[in-house]
C-alpha positions as CSV (number, residue, x, y, z in Angstrom):
1,M,137.3,115.6,97.2
2,Y,133.3,116.0,97.2
3,Q,132.4,118.1,94.3
4,R,128.5,116.9,94.2
5,I,126.7,116.7,97.4
6,L,122.9,115.2,97.6
7,V,120.8,116.4,100.5
8,P,117.3,115.1,100.7
9,V,115.2,117.5,102.8
10,D,111.8,117.3,104.4
11,G,111.7,120.5,106.4
12,S,112.0,119.0,110.0
13,P,114.7,120.2,112.2
14,T,116.8,117.2,111.9
15,S,116.5,117.4,108.0
16,N,117.9,121.2,108.3
17,Q,120.8,120.4,110.3
18,G,121.7,117.7,107.7
19,L,121.3,120.5,105.1
20,D,123.6,122.8,107.8
21,E,126.5,120.5,107.8
22,A,126.5,119.7,103.9
23,V,126.7,123.5,103.2
24,K,129.5,123.8,105.9
25,L,131.1,121.0,103.4
26,A,130.0,122.4,100.0
27,K,132.2,126.1,101.4
28,L,134.9,124.1,102.0
29,T,135.5,121.8,98.9
30,G,133.3,124.3,96.9
31,A,131.0,121.6,96.0
32,T,127.4,122.1,94.3
33,L,124.5,120.8,96.6
34,R,121.4,118.8,94.8
35,L,118.4,118.9,97.1
36,V,116.0,116.3,96.8
37,Y,112.4,116.0,98.3
38,V,110.3,113.1,97.3
39,V,105.9,113.6,97.5
40,N,105.2,110.0,99.0
41,E,101.7,109.3,99.5
42,L,103.2,106.5,101.5
43,T,103.8,109.0,104.6
44,F,100.1,109.3,105.0
45,A,99.2,105.6,104.2
46,T,96.9,103.3,106.4
47,G,95.1,101.5,103.4
48,F,91.7,103.2,103.6
49,E,92.6,106.4,101.7
50,I,91.2,107.5,98.7
51,Y,93.5,109.8,97.2
52,T,92.4,113.1,95.1
53,P,94.0,115.3,93.2
54,D,93.6,117.9,96.1
55,L,95.4,116.0,98.2
56,I,98.2,114.9,95.9
57,G,98.5,118.5,94.7
58,L,98.7,119.6,98.4
59,L,101.7,117.5,98.8
60,K,103.4,118.5,96.1
61,E,103.0,122.4,96.8
62,G,104.3,121.3,100.3
63,G,107.5,119.8,98.5
64,E,107.6,122.8,96.4
65,Q,107.8,125.2,99.5
66,I,110.5,122.9,101.4
67,L,112.6,122.9,98.4
68,R,112.3,126.5,97.8
69,E,113.2,127.6,101.4
70,A,115.9,125.1,101.5
71,K,117.4,126.3,98.4
72,A,117.1,130.1,99.7
73,R,119.1,129.0,102.8
74,V,121.8,127.4,100.9
75,Q,121.9,130.6,98.5
76,T,122.5,132.8,101.2
77,S,125.9,130.8,102.2
78,G,127.2,131.1,98.8
79,V,127.1,127.9,97.5
80,D,125.7,126.7,94.3
81,V,122.6,124.7,94.5
82,S,119.8,122.6,92.5
83,T,116.6,121.3,93.5
84,F,114.9,117.6,92.3
85,L,111.2,117.0,93.4
86,S,110.1,113.8,93.2
87,E,106.4,112.5,92.9
88,N,106.5,108.9,94.3
89,F,103.4,107.2,94.7
90,A,104.8,103.6,94.5
91,G,108.1,103.2,95.7
92,R,110.3,104.0,98.7
93,L,111.9,107.5,99.4
94,C,115.4,105.9,100.0
95,D,115.0,104.2,96.3
96,I,114.5,107.4,94.6
97,V,117.2,109.1,96.7
98,V,120.0,106.3,95.6
99,D,118.5,106.7,92.3
100,E,118.9,110.1,92.0
101,A,122.4,109.9,93.6
102,R,123.3,107.4,90.4
103,T,121.7,109.9,88.1
104,W,123.4,113.2,89.3
105,N,126.6,111.3,89.7
106,A,126.7,112.4,93.3
107,D,130.0,112.1,95.1
108,L,128.4,112.3,98.7
109,I,125.0,112.0,100.0
110,V,124.4,113.6,103.2
111,I,121.4,113.2,105.7
112,G,119.7,114.1,108.7
113,S,119.0,111.3,111.0
114,H,117.0,110.9,113.7
115,G,118.8,108.4,115.0
116,R,115.7,105.7,116.1
117,R,117.0,102.7,117.8
118,G,114.5,99.6,119.1
119,V,110.8,99.3,118.7
120,Q,110.8,103.0,117.1
121,R,112.8,102.1,114.7
122,L,111.5,98.9,113.9
123,F,107.7,100.4,113.6
124,I,108.8,103.6,112.0
125,G,111.7,102.2,109.8
126,S,114.8,104.0,108.6
127,D,115.2,105.8,105.3
128,A,118.7,106.8,106.1
129,E,119.5,103.3,107.4
130,Q,118.3,102.0,103.6
131,I,120.3,104.8,102.1
132,L,123.2,104.1,103.9
133,R,123.2,100.5,102.7
134,N,122.4,100.9,99.2
135,A,124.1,104.2,98.4
136,P,126.6,104.2,95.4
137,V,128.4,106.9,97.0
138,P,129.7,107.7,101.0
139,V,126.8,108.9,103.1
140,L,127.6,111.3,105.8
141,L,124.5,110.9,108.6
142,V,124.0,113.8,110.8
143,R,122.2,113.4,113.9
144,A,121.8,115.6,117.1
145,A,124.2,114.7,119.8
146,A,122.8,112.9,122.8
147,A,122.6,115.2,126.1
148,H,124.1,112.3,128.2
149,P,125.7,109.1,127.2
150,G,123.0,106.3,126.8
151,D,120.2,109.1,126.3
152,R,118.4,108.6,123.0
153,L,119.5,110.8,120.6
154,T,117.0,114.0,119.9
155,T,116.5,116.4,117.1
156,G,117.1,119.5,119.0
157,G,120.2,121.4,119.5
158,D,122.4,123.7,116.7
159,A,124.7,122.1,114.1
160,S,127.4,122.5,116.5
161,A,126.6,119.7,118.2
162,L,126.2,117.4,115.7
163,Q,128.1,113.8,115.3
164,P,128.6,113.2,112.0
165,L,129.1,109.7,111.1
166,V,130.6,109.0,108.0
167,A,130.0,105.5,106.0
168,P,132.2,104.8,102.7
169,A,130.0,103.5,99.6
């Protein structure tokens, strides 16, 4: 069963739902979690920025804070946890996560996903989808359930309302 679960985190409610699901799974299997945060300047890119050391430092500090909070959340549940912060200023977040899964020898990746579709997905992109396509291990996508059939997926709700989607490696 799963003993090494990699969990990308960004501090969002959706990411926290994925983290909660990973904690539940780790408790069932005795797994260790590895929390990953990618400092990624491309998140803020418009093509006209000049990045200063101050901005990069703030991005890194924010990532470290998110990792500290997520780690504390996991530790209160009694699950073993480690963290990894990547300063990535050229590559895609999805590639960093897939590389870390290989390097750390993860058995599973658990991701909170917004479940964007259509035009939103076209313009925003989907790191979760690219991780799913390229991961060397199974991926568990966790997203909030739609309130009614046919509704768009939302990030609200508690972890008990999640619909996990598992894709094999």
